[in-house]
C-alpha positions in Angstrom: -31.9 3.2 47.7 -31.0 6.7 49.0 -31.2 8.6 45.7 -33.7 11.4 46.2 -35.9 12.8 43.5 -34.0 16.1 43.9 -30.7 14.4 43.1 -32.2 12.6 40.1 -33.4 15.9 38.8 -29.9 17.3 38.6 -27.9 14.3 37.5 -27.4 14.0 33.8 -25.3 11.7 31.6 -21.7 13.0 31.7 -21.2 12.1 28.1 -24.3 13.6 26.4 -25.9 15.7 29.2 -29.2 13.7 28.6 -31.7 13.0 31.3 -31.3 9.8 33.3 -33.9 7.3 34.5 -33.5 5.2 37.6 -34.0 1.5 36.7 -33.4 -1.1 39.4 -29.8 -0.5 40.6 -28.6 1.7 37.7 -29.2 5.0 36.0 -29.8 4.9 32.3 -29.3 7.7 29.8 -32.3 8.7 27.7 -30.0 9.5 24.8 -30.7 6.9 22.0 -27.3 7.1 20.5 -25.1 6.6 23.6 -27.6 4.3 25.6 -25.3 4.5 28.6 -26.0 2.7 31.9 -24.3 3.8 35.1 -24.2 1.5 38.0 -25.0 2.4 41.6 -22.7 1.1 44.3 -23.7 1.4 48.0 -26.3 4.1 47.0 -23.7 6.1 45.2 -24.1 6.6 41.4 -20.8 5.9 39.5 -21.0 8.6 36.9 -17.8 7.8 35.1 -18.1 7.2 31.3 -15.3 4.6 31.3 -17.2 2.6 34.0 -20.5 2.8 32.2 -22.0 0.1 30.0 -23.6 0.7 26.6 -26.9 -1.1 26.4 -28.0 -2.7 23.2 -30.9 -1.1 21.4 -33.4 -3.6 22.5 -32.6 -3.4 26.2 -32.4 0.4 26.1 -35.8 0.6 24.4 -37.4 -1.7 27.0 -36.1 0.6 29.8 -37.4 3.7 28.0 -40.8 2.1 27.4 -41.0 1.1 31.1 -40.5 4.8 32.1 -42.5 6.2 29.2 -39.4 8.0 27.7 -40.0 7.0 24.1 
């Protein structure tokens, strides 16, 4: 994947402005209310709210635990 650490530092959730974590081939918002997941197509993050997926609480919690965000 071509996402650099500098890019990840400036990208935020477009809905809540929360920090994002890179998980496999998606970016996941750290906001516990929105729990948005943004896909990455051909190394390009798709940062459109209407194209995002809201994770259920369990899946979101597992991602956050994996990256020590909760």
